[in-house]
C-alpha positions as CSV (number, residue, x, y, z in Angstrom):
1,E,32.3,-18.8,122.1
2,I,30.2,-16.0,120.8
3,I,28.7,-16.7,117.3
4,A,26.6,-13.6,116.8
5,V,25.9,-10.2,118.4
6,D,22.7,-8.3,118.0
7,K,22.7,-4.5,118.5
8,G,19.4,-3.1,119.8
9,Y,17.6,-0.2,121.4
10,T,16.4,-1.7,124.7
11,E,19.8,-3.1,125.4
12,A,23.1,-2.2,123.8
13,F,24.1,-5.7,122.7
14,M,22.8,-9.3,123.1
15,D,25.1,-12.2,122.3
16,S,24.1,-15.6,120.9
17,D,23.9,-17.0,124.4
18,G,21.1,-14.6,125.3
19,D,23.2,-12.5,127.6
20,E,22.3,-8.8,127.6
21,H,25.1,-6.2,127.7
22,G,24.1,-2.7,128.5
23,A,20.6,-3.4,129.8
24,G,18.5,-0.3,130.4
25,L,20.1,1.7,127.7
26,G,16.8,2.2,125.9
27,K,15.3,3.8,129.0
28,I,18.2,6.2,129.3
29,M,18.0,7.1,125.6
30,T,14.3,7.6,125.7
31,E,14.5,10.0,128.7
32,Y,17.2,12.0,127.1
33,S,15.3,12.1,123.8
34,D,12.1,13.3,125.4
35,K,13.9,16.0,127.4
36,A,15.8,17.2,124.3
37,S,12.5,17.3,122.3
38,K,10.7,19.3,125.0
39,T,13.6,21.8,125.2
40,G,13.8,22.1,121.4
41,K,10.1,22.8,121.1
42,A,10.3,25.6,123.7
43,R,13.4,27.1,121.9
44,N,11.7,27.0,118.6
45,K,8.7,28.9,120.0
46,L,11.0,31.6,121.4
47,H,12.9,31.8,118.1
48,A,9.6,32.3,116.3
49,L,8.6,35.0,118.8
50,E,12.0,36.7,118.4
51,K,11.7,36.7,114.6
52,K,8.1,38.1,114.9
53,H,9.3,41.0,117.0
54,R,12.3,41.7,114.7
55,E,10.0,41.8,111.7
56,A,7.7,44.2,113.6
57,R,10.7,46.5,114.2
58,H,10.7,45.8,117.9
59,I,14.5,45.3,117.7
60,A,15.2,45.8,121.4
61,K,12.7,43.2,122.5
62,A,14.0,40.8,119.8
63,D,17.6,41.3,121.0
64,R,16.6,40.7,124.6
65,I,14.8,37.4,123.7
66,K,17.8,36.3,121.7
67,N,20.4,37.2,124.3
68,N,18.6,35.9,127.3
69,N,16.7,32.9,126.0
70,L,18.4,31.6,122.9
71,G,21.9,31.1,124.0
72,T,23.7,27.7,123.7
73,K,25.7,27.5,126.9
74,K,23.2,25.3,128.6
75,V,22.1,23.3,125.6
76,K,23.4,19.8,125.8
């Protein structure tokens, strides 16, 4: 009989008997979060560069950055 369930980060759930359910979930979540953060930082730098070129009236270069580097097809 399960009396309580604890939801956590390192494992998905732990019941009152001390059994882990979903062990290793924290590691997977951390890896994904780190990868998404790194990708987001790089995209933000490119977005700032695109904005800088657009303000300097280098429209063709800004369009190339936007079309080739700031798409969302591969973003997951």
